[in-house]
C-alpha positions in Angstrom: -8.1 1.6 19.6 -6.4 -1.0 21.7 -5.9 -4.4 19.9 -5.6 -7.6 21.8 -2.8 -9.2 19.7 -2.9 -12.4 21.7 -6.5 -12.9 20.7 -6.2 -12.1 17.0 -3.1 -14.0 16.4 -4.5 -17.2 18.0 -4.9 -19.8 15.2 -3.3 -17.7 12.4 -0.6 -20.2 11.8 -3.1 -23.1 11.3 -5.6 -21.2 9.1 -5.4 -21.4 5.4 -4.2 -18.3 3.7 -7.6 -17.1 2.4 -9.6 -17.5 5.6 -8.4 -14.5 7.6 -8.7 -10.8 6.9 -7.5 -7.8 8.7 -9.7 -4.7 9.3 -7.4 -1.7 8.9 -7.9 2.0 9.7 -5.9 4.4 7.5 -5.9 8.0 8.8 -4.1 10.9 7.2 -2.1 12.7 9.8 -2.3 16.4 10.8 -5.5 17.1 8.9 -8.7 18.4 10.4 -11.5 17.5 9.9 -10.1 14.0 9.8 -9.6 12.1 6.5 -9.7 8.4 7.0 -10.6 5.1 5.5 -11.4 1.6 6.9 -10.7 -1.4 4.7 -10.6 -5.2 5.0 -7.7 -7.0 3.4 -6.4 -10.6 3.6 -3.7 -11.0 6.2 -1.5 -12.5 3.4 -1.4 -9.1 1.8 2.1 -7.7 1.6 2.9 -4.1 2.5 3.3 -3.4 -1.2 -0.2 -4.7 -1.6 -1.4 -2.5 1.3 0.2 0.4 -0.5 -1.9 -0.4 -3.6 -5.0 -0.5 -1.4 -4.3 2.8 0.2 -3.7 4.4 -3.2 -7.1 3.1 -4.3 -9.1 4.3 -1.3 -7.4 7.7 -1.1 -7.7 8.1 -4.8 -4.0 8.8 -5.2 -2.4 8.1 -8.5 0.7 6.2 -7.4 3.0 8.8 -9.0 5.5 8.9 -6.1 7.6 6.8 -3.8 6.3 5.5 -0.5 7.5 3.9 2.7 6.1 2.1 5.7 7.7 2.3 9.2 6.8 -0.7 11.3 8.5 -2.1 14.4 11.5 0.2 13.9 12.1 -1.0 10.3 11.6 0.8 7.0 9.8 -1.0 4.2 9.7 0.4 0.7 10.8 -0.3 -2.8 14.5 -0.2 -2.3 16.1 2.7 -4.1 19.7 3.8 -3.3 19.0 7.4 -4.3 16.3 7.8 -1.7 17.4 5.2 0.9 20.5 7.3 1.7 22.2 4.6 3.6 19.1 3.7 5.6 18.5 0.0 5.8 15.4 -0.7 3.7 13.4 -3.9 3.4 11.4 -4.7 0.4 7.7 -3.9 1.1 6.6 -6.8 -1.1 8.4 -9.3 1.1 6.5 -8.7 4.4 2.9 -9.6 5.0 0.4 -8.0 7.3 -0.1 -11.3 9.1 3.7 -11.4 9.8 3.6 -7.9 11.5 0.6 -9.0 13.6 2.4 -12.2 14.6 5.3 -9.9 15.8 2.8 -7.9 17.9 2.8 -4.9 15.6 -0.7 -3.5 15.2 0.1 0.2 14.5 2.6 1.6 12.0 3.1 4.5 9.7 2.8 5.0 5.9 4.2 8.0 4.0 3.4 8.7 0.3 5.2 11.3 -1.8 8.3 12.5 0.0 7.7 16.0 -1.5 4.1 16.6 -0.3 4.9 14.2 2.6 1.5 12.6 3.1 1.9 10.7 6.4 -0.7 8.2 7.5 -1.3 6.3 10.7 -2.2 2.7 10.1 -4.0 0.6 12.7 -4.9 -3.1 12.5 -8.2 -3.0 14.4 -9.0 -6.7 14.2 -8.3 -10.0 12.4 -11.4 -12.1 11.7 -12.6 -14.9 9.4 -13.2 -13.9 5.9 -16.7 -14.0 4.4 -16.5 -16.4 1.5 -19.1 -14.4 -0.4 -16.9 -11.3 -0.4 -14.0 -10.5 -2.6 -11.1 -8.7 -0.8 -9.8 -6.1 -0.4 -13.0 -4.4 0.5 -13.8 -0.8 1.4 -15.8 -0.5 4.7 -16.2 3.2 5.4 -14.5 6.5 5.6 -14.8 10.3 5.6 -13.7 13.2 3.5 -11.9 13.3 0.2 -8.1 13.0 0.3 -5.8 15.7 -1.2 -5.2 15.8 -4.9 -1.7 14.8 -6.2 1.0 17.5 -6.1 -1.1 20.0 -4.3 1.8 21.1 -2.2 1.6 19.2 1.0 -0.5 20.4 4.0 0.0 24.1 3.4 -0.8 23.8 -0.3 -3.9 21.7 0.5 -5.2 24.3 3.0 -4.8 27.1 0.4 -6.4 24.9 -2.3 -9.5 24.2 -0.1 -9.9 27.9 0.7 -9.6 29.0 -2.9 -11.9 26.2 -4.1 -14.6 27.0 -1.5 -14.8 30.8 -2.4 -16.0 31.6 -5.9 -14.7 35.2 -5.5 -11.3 34.1 -4.3 -8.5 35.5 -6.6 -7.3 32.0 -7.3 -10.6 30.2 -7.5 -10.7 29.8 -11.3 -7.0 28.8 -11.3 -7.5 25.9 -8.8 -10.7 24.7 -10.5 -8.8 24.6 -13.8 -5.8 22.9 -12.3 -7.9 20.3 -10.5 -10.2 19.8 -13.5 -13.4 20.7 -11.8 -15.0 21.2 -8.4 -13.4 19.5 -5.4 -16.0 18.4 -2.9 -14.3 17.7 0.5 -17.2 15.6 1.8 -17.4 13.4 -1.3 -14.9 10.6 -0.8 -15.5 9.2 -4.3 -17.1 5.9 -3.3 -17.7 4.7 -6.9 -14.1 5.3 -7.9 -12.9 3.7 -4.7 -15.0 0.5 -5.3 -14.0 0.4 -9.0 -10.3 0.4 -8.0 -10.7 -2.2 -5.3 -12.7 -4.5 -7.6 -9.7 -4.5 -10.0 -7.4 -5.4 -7.1 -9.7 -8.1 -5.8 -10.0 -9.6 -9.3 -6.3 -9.5 -9.8 -5.9 -11.4 -6.5 -8.5 -13.9 -7.5 -6.8 -14.6 -10.8 -3.5 -14.9 -9.1 -4.9 -17.5 -6.6 -6.5 -19.4 -9.5 -3.2 -19.5 -11.4 -1.4 -20.7 -8.3 -3.9 -23.4 -7.7 -3.6 -24.6 -11.3 0.1 -24.7 -11.1 -0.1 -26.8 -7.9 -2.5 -29.2 -9.5 -0.1 -29.8 -12.4 2.5 -30.9 -10.0 0.3 -33.8 -8.7 
């Protein structure tokens, strides 16, 4: 989807921090049928905050390292062992709105360098927030994301085949390993919303604490 950066960035600099939200499409690469999520987050959200949102909507468990690649720069939690001489910027120090201001509306996100789950991220629009809604917010999506440590794309494919066929030699093994049935079409909406509610409330408490500290100064 093409994004008119000139349109969405107009006025960002003069809006207050909680009045603008970004609608973001997260799509897992190289998987068919497509696994994707659409979310709305404040443009003040850092890339580390976006990582937390992606973990929530994909129902990952945040066991592994991650990185974003945006505008030719790598953003992660700096770690000399994994950076291997690559220049790495702290993901918590760059905001989505800053990327949009730079004209960056598409970028990449990788989670778990072993399983190598690569995602395409698209900022579809920036709009006014609804004051009645707590953000981040899940909008829509399709298909359940892979379980942790399934073995990357080849392992996930084998997992789905074995899970779908009760007479498969490894069916019982994968059911036991996963802890139950895996339903590819069930994205786990209740679990997603529960996780996002926690993120939204944490953000609300943080804003309230910041406002209180500012009031004490006056």
